[in-house]
Backbone as CSV, one residue per row, in Angstrom:
resi,resn,N_x,N_y,N_z,CA_x,CA_y,CA_z,C_x,C_y,C_z
1,MET,0.822,-1.182,0.003,-0.010,-0.001,0.008,0.887,1.215,0.020
2,LEU,0.546,2.152,-0.812,1.256,3.421,-0.878,0.367,4.475,-0.210
3,LEU,0.953,5.192,0.737,0.234,6.225,1.442,0.715,7.590,0.951
4,GLU,-0.140,8.363,0.421,0.240,9.681,-0.062,-0.334,10.735,0.844
5,LEU,0.549,11.695,1.202,0.123,12.834,2.021,0.391,14.107,1.247
6,ASP,-0.533,15.029,1.422,-0.397,16.339,0.797,0.896,16.987,1.312
7,ASP,1.669,17.557,0.447,2.920,18.230,0.810,2.720,19.321,1.870
8,THR,1.577,19.991,1.813,1.344,21.054,2.804,1.182,20.458,4.202
9,ILE,0.636,19.264,4.319,0.542,18.593,5.616,1.934,18.279,6.142
10,ILE,2.745,17.707,5.281,4.120,17.381,5.682,4.884,18.639,6.080
11,ASP,4.754,19.664,5.285,5.454,20.938,5.541,5.007,21.518,6.912
12,ARG,3.741,21.424,7.237,3.225,21.998,8.477,3.799,21.275,9.718
13,THR,4.184,20.030,9.553,4.737,19.316,10.683,6.144,19.788,11.035
14,GLY,6.817,20.349,10.054,8.197,20.743,10.270,9.175,19.574,10.227
15,LEU,8.669,18.419,9.840,9.466,17.186,9.799,9.827,16.840,8.346
16,THR,10.957,16.176,8.148,11.255,15.656,6.854,10.397,14.415,6.638
17,PRO,10.283,13.944,5.416,9.516,12.702,5.203,10.038,11.522,6.029
18,ASP,11.343,11.386,6.162,11.936,10.325,6.967,11.566,10.487,8.422
19,GLU,11.639,11.707,8.938,11.281,11.942,10.354,9.788,11.627,10.563
20,LEU,8.978,11.986,9.615,7.499,11.737,9.731,7.265,10.248,9.765
21,ARG,7.988,9.488,8.923,7.843,8.012,8.918,8.240,7.441,10.285
22,LEU,9.300,7.962,10.817,9.764,7.491,12.147,8.725,7.814,13.227
23,GLU,8.210,9.017,13.213,7.206,9.411,14.220,5.938,8.567,14.097
24,LEU,5.545,8.251,12.871,4.373,7.435,12.650,4.642,6.035,13.193
25,ALA,5.791,5.488,12.869,6.122,4.142,13.331,6.192,4.091,14.870
26,LEU,6.777,5.092,15.475,6.885,5.143,16.961,5.500,5.188,17.585
27,GLN,4.647,6.032,17.042,3.330,6.170,17.630,2.484,4.896,17.474
28,LEU,2.573,4.283,16.318,1.848,3.035,16.090,2.393,1.922,16.998
29,TYR,3.676,1.897,17.225,4.300,0.923,18.118,3.828,1.194,19.565
30,ARG,3.911,2.453,19.936,3.470,2.878,21.324,2.043,2.468,21.577
31,ASP,1.191,2.570,20.558,-0.225,2.225,20.665,-0.466,0.724,20.472
32,GLU,0.626,-0.030,20.346,0.550,-1.497,20.176,-0.232,-1.903,18.908
33,LYS,-0.090,-1.135,17.877,-0.735,-1.408,16.618,0.208,-2.171,15.632
34,ILE,1.512,-2.015,15.899,2.492,-2.734,15.020,3.556,-3.329,15.953
35,SER,4.258,-4.338,15.391,5.336,-4.946,16.124,6.643,-4.136,15.949
36,MET,7.646,-4.559,16.695,8.938,-3.897,16.565,9.505,-4.078,15.150
37,GLY,9.357,-5.285,14.615,9.808,-5.519,13.237,9.145,-4.650,12.248
38,GLN,7.826,-4.526,12.391,7.058,-3.667,11.480,7.464,-2.189,11.680
39,GLY,7.717,-1.795,12.912,8.203,-0.470,13.154,9.513,-0.186,12.504
40,GLY,10.424,-1.163,12.558,11.692,-1.032,11.904,11.571,-0.882,10.405
41,ARG,10.634,-1.646,9.810,10.438,-1.539,8.367,9.768,-0.224,7.987
42,LEU,8.729,0.163,8.732,8.009,1.380,8.444,8.898,2.634,8.584
43,SER,9.703,2.614,9.609,10.584,3.756,9.863,11.762,3.814,8.862
44,GLY,12.097,2.650,8.291,13.244,2.573,7.416,14.548,2.397,8.167
45,LEU,14.471,2.216,9.477,15.683,2.122,10.299,16.175,0.700,10.477
46,GLY,15.292,-0.292,10.345,15.614,-1.642,10.696,15.298,-1.828,12.178
47,VAL,15.257,-3.103,12.572,14.821,-3.427,13.948,15.758,-2.907,15.002
48,ILE,17.059,-3.086,14.861,17.995,-2.683,15.875,17.977,-1.188,16.100
49,ARG,18.077,-0.420,15.016,18.071,1.053,15.181,16.698,1.537,15.688
50,PHE,15.634,0.882,15.249,14.297,1.277,15.762,14.218,1.009,17.253
51,GLN,14.773,-0.105,17.687,14.789,-0.437,19.133,15.609,0.610,19.871
52,GLN,16.724,1.022,19.321,17.568,2.075,19.932,16.769,3.395,20.072
53,GLU,16.009,3.664,19.045,15.198,4.914,19.045,14.122,4.833,20.115
54,LEU,13.537,3.624,20.283,12.555,3.422,21.361,13.206,3.714,22.690
55,GLY,14.411,3.225,22.880,15.107,3.460,24.125,15.448,4.908,24.388
56,LYS,15.893,5.589,23.343,16.202,7.038,23.467,14.973,7.799,23.904
57,ARG,13.826,7.360,23.440,12.578,8.086,23.773,11.833,7.515,24.961
58,ARG,12.465,6.546,25.596,11.904,5.874,26.781,10.516,5.272,26.506
59,ILE,10.384,4.694,25.344,9.173,3.973,24.983,9.414,2.502,25.316
60,TYR,8.555,1.943,26.184,8.810,0.596,26.616,8.588,-0.413,25.478
61,ILE,9.315,-1.498,25.602,9.225,-2.576,24.585,8.099,-3.507,24.972
62,HIS,7.216,-3.792,24.062,6.093,-4.714,24.306,6.653,-6.143,24.465
63,PHE,6.114,-6.818,25.426,6.595,-8.200,25.683,5.349,-8.962,26.098
64,THR,4.919,-9.888,25.265,3.711,-10.656,25.558,4.027,-11.785,26.522
65,GLU,2.982,-12.352,27.104,3.165,-13.514,28.006,3.783,-14.702,27.247
66,GLU,3.381,-14.834,25.996,3.909,-15.916,25.178,5.409,-15.723,24.956
67,GLU,5.847,-14.525,24.663,7.272,-14.239,24.485,8.018,-14.477,25.804
68,LEU,7.446,-14.073,26.898,8.037,-14.281,28.192,8.210,-15.782,28.479
69,GLN,7.194,-16.549,28.207,7.275,-17.973,28.460,8.296,-18.620,27.565
70,HIS,8.407,-18.174,26.334,9.407,-18.696,25.416,10.807,-18.421,25.966
71,ASP,11.035,-17.233,26.462,12.346,-16.882,27.022,12.638,-17.688,28.287
72,ILE,11.634,-17.885,29.150,11.808,-18.684,30.338,12.165,-20.106,29.982
73,ASP,11.450,-20.679,28.995,11.708,-22.059,28.556,13.155,-22.162,28.028
74,ALA,13.557,-21.174,27.267,14.930,-21.193,26.693,15.982,-21.112,27.791
75,LEU,15.744,-20.260,28.820,16.692,-20.174,29.914,16.796,-21.454,30.723
76,GLU,15.623,-22.068,30.956,15.620,-23.336,31.655,16.347,-24.423,30.900
77,HIS,16.204,-24.409,29.587,16.895,-25.379,28.754,18.419,-25.209,28.897
78,TYR,18.892,-24.011,28.908,20.321,-23.761,29.010,20.862,-23.999,30.409
79,ARG,20.003,-23.883,31.412,20.410,-24.055,32.793,20.670,-25.526,33.152
80,GLN,19.927,-26.426,32.494,20.034,-27.840,32.788,21.368,-28.373,32.275
81,PRO,22.017,-29.253,33.085,23.348,-29.830,32.649,23.194,-30.772,31.493
């Protein structure tokens, strides 16, 4: 999908198109509408740099119960001799 915005709207924000993409991705992530991977793609930064940007802005990282259980299971697997 291609999203087109009127240039006057972009100009009024005072942001460059890249900055606007980042702000959109951050807000959608903050609202739990997109994943970190999707935020990385939407922002054009990639996942690692997007995650760093989240940290700089003190936006917490979403972590579901399923992801937590997966990490716990992995840690238990490595803990066993």
